[in-house]
C-alpha positions as CSV (number, residue, x, y, z in Angstrom):
1,M,-76.9,23.9,-47.2
2,V,-79.7,25.2,-49.5
3,T,-82.2,27.7,-48.2
4,Q,-85.2,29.2,-49.9
5,N,-83.1,31.4,-52.3
6,S,-79.4,30.8,-51.7
7,L,-76.7,28.1,-51.3
8,I,-74.9,28.6,-48.0
9,I,-71.3,27.4,-48.3
10,T,-69.7,28.8,-45.1
11,E,-70.7,31.4,-42.5
12,R,-69.4,34.2,-44.7
13,I,-69.9,32.8,-48.2
14,S,-73.3,32.2,-49.8
15,I,-74.5,32.2,-53.4
16,P,-77.9,33.3,-54.6
17,L,-79.6,30.4,-56.5
18,S,-80.3,33.0,-59.3
19,E,-76.6,32.8,-60.1
20,I,-76.7,29.1,-60.7
21,N,-78.3,27.7,-63.9
22,F,-79.8,24.2,-63.9
23,S,-80.9,22.1,-66.8
24,A,-82.4,18.7,-66.9
25,I,-80.8,16.3,-69.3
26,R,-81.3,12.7,-70.2
27,A,-78.9,10.3,-68.4
28,S,-76.7,8.0,-70.4
29,G,-76.0,4.4,-69.9
30,P,-78.2,1.4,-69.0
31,G,-81.8,1.8,-67.7
32,G,-84.0,0.7,-70.6
33,Q,-87.0,2.7,-71.7
34,S,-87.0,4.8,-68.5
35,V,-83.7,6.4,-69.4
36,N,-84.9,7.2,-72.9
37,K,-88.1,9.0,-71.7
38,T,-87.2,10.9,-68.5
39,S,-84.7,13.7,-68.0
40,T,-83.6,13.0,-64.5
41,A,-79.9,14.0,-64.8
42,V,-79.0,17.5,-63.9
43,E,-76.4,19.9,-65.4
44,L,-75.4,22.8,-63.1
45,R,-73.7,25.8,-64.6
46,F,-72.0,28.5,-62.4
47,A,-70.2,31.5,-64.0
48,I,-67.4,32.5,-61.7
49,A,-66.7,36.1,-62.9
50,P,-70.1,37.7,-62.5
51,S,-70.9,35.8,-59.3
52,S,-71.1,37.4,-55.8
53,L,-68.2,35.4,-54.4
54,P,-65.3,37.2,-52.8
55,E,-62.5,38.2,-55.2
56,R,-59.9,35.9,-53.4
57,V,-62.2,32.9,-53.8
58,K,-62.8,33.8,-57.5
59,S,-59.1,34.0,-58.2
60,R,-58.4,30.7,-56.6
61,L,-61.3,29.0,-58.5
62,F,-59.8,30.3,-61.8
63,A,-56.4,29.0,-60.8
64,I,-57.5,25.4,-60.1
65,S,-57.0,22.8,-62.9
66,D,-60.2,21.0,-62.9
67,R,-62.0,19.5,-65.9
68,R,-65.3,20.9,-64.7
69,L,-64.0,24.4,-65.2
70,N,-64.2,25.4,-68.9
71,A,-62.3,28.1,-70.8
72,A,-65.1,30.7,-70.4
73,G,-64.8,30.5,-66.6
74,V,-68.0,28.5,-66.1
75,I,-68.1,25.5,-63.7
76,V,-70.2,22.7,-65.3
77,I,-71.2,19.9,-63.0
78,K,-73.3,16.9,-64.2
79,S,-75.1,14.6,-61.8
80,T,-76.6,11.4,-63.0
81,Q,-76.2,9.2,-59.9
82,H,-79.8,9.2,-58.6
83,K,-83.1,8.4,-60.3
84,S,-84.7,11.5,-58.9
85,Q,-84.1,14.9,-60.5
86,K,-84.2,16.6,-57.1
87,R,-81.6,14.3,-55.6
88,N,-79.3,14.9,-58.6
89,K,-79.8,18.7,-58.2
90,D,-78.9,18.4,-54.5
91,E,-75.8,16.3,-55.4
92,A,-74.7,18.9,-58.0
93,L,-75.1,21.7,-55.4
94,S,-73.1,19.7,-52.9
95,R,-70.3,19.2,-55.3
96,L,-70.2,22.9,-56.2
97,S,-70.1,23.8,-52.5
98,K,-67.2,21.4,-51.9
99,M,-65.3,22.9,-54.8
100,I,-65.8,26.4,-53.4
101,I,-64.9,25.4,-49.9
102,K,-61.6,23.9,-51.2
103,A,-60.9,27.1,-53.1
104,S,-61.6,29.3,-50.1
105,S,-59.3,27.5,-47.7
106,V,-55.7,28.7,-47.6
107,Q,-53.0,26.1,-47.7
108,K,-50.5,26.2,-44.9
109,V,-47.0,27.3,-46.1
110,R,-44.5,24.5,-45.9
111,R,-41.4,25.3,-44.1
112,P,-38.5,23.1,-45.2
113,T,-36.7,21.3,-42.3
114,K,-33.3,19.8,-42.0
115,P,-32.7,16.2,-40.8
116,T,-31.1,15.9,-37.4
117,R,-27.4,15.0,-37.1
118,A,-28.3,11.7,-35.5
119,S,-30.7,10.7,-38.3
120,V,-28.1,11.5,-40.9
121,K,-25.6,9.4,-39.0
122,R,-28.1,6.5,-38.8
123,R,-28.8,6.7,-42.5
124,L,-25.0,6.7,-43.5
125,D,-24.3,3.8,-41.1
126,G,-27.1,1.8,-42.7
127,K,-25.7,2.5,-46.1
128,A,-22.2,1.5,-45.0
129,R,-23.5,-1.8,-43.5
130,R,-25.4,-2.6,-46.7
131,S,-22.4,-1.8,-48.8
132,A,-20.3,-4.2,-46.7
133,V,-22.8,-7.0,-47.2
134,K,-22.8,-6.5,-50.9
135,A,-19.0,-6.3,-51.1
136,E,-18.8,-9.8,-49.5
137,R,-20.9,-11.2,-52.3
138,G,-18.1,-10.8,-54.8
139,R,-15.5,-13.4,-55.9
140,V,-13.5,-15.1,-53.2
141,K,-9.8,-14.1,-53.4
142,G,-7.2,-16.9,-53.4
143,F,-9.7,-19.5,-54.4
144,E,-9.1,-21.0,-57.9
145,D,-11.5,-22.9,-60.1
């Protein structure tokens, strides 16, 4: 959600719009003369290191492997979906907030489990049954050609 001067991501995390740089660029692809004259596409740039994000979120953002994150630690998001520059700007902000929400959530630790004794028995019985079926497909003993 965007307010007057900040992008609110969660209850605890918000980014001042002064930390986000926008630039209008020309969209590529079909569209005729309109595409060649108007700069409706938006490029958003957000530097992670000097931002006001919590340190744990910054470290997780640096750790993700995403093509939108360049070597300088700047997130670059381009939005060209809409014909309106404002709608493209809102779309880019939405993508940035989704990216930060994903980085701020902690993944649950996976605890490895063992299969039950009954499931192991079922699996081995099935394998034995299948093996017997395949064994019967061989040559018949005592039958001569």
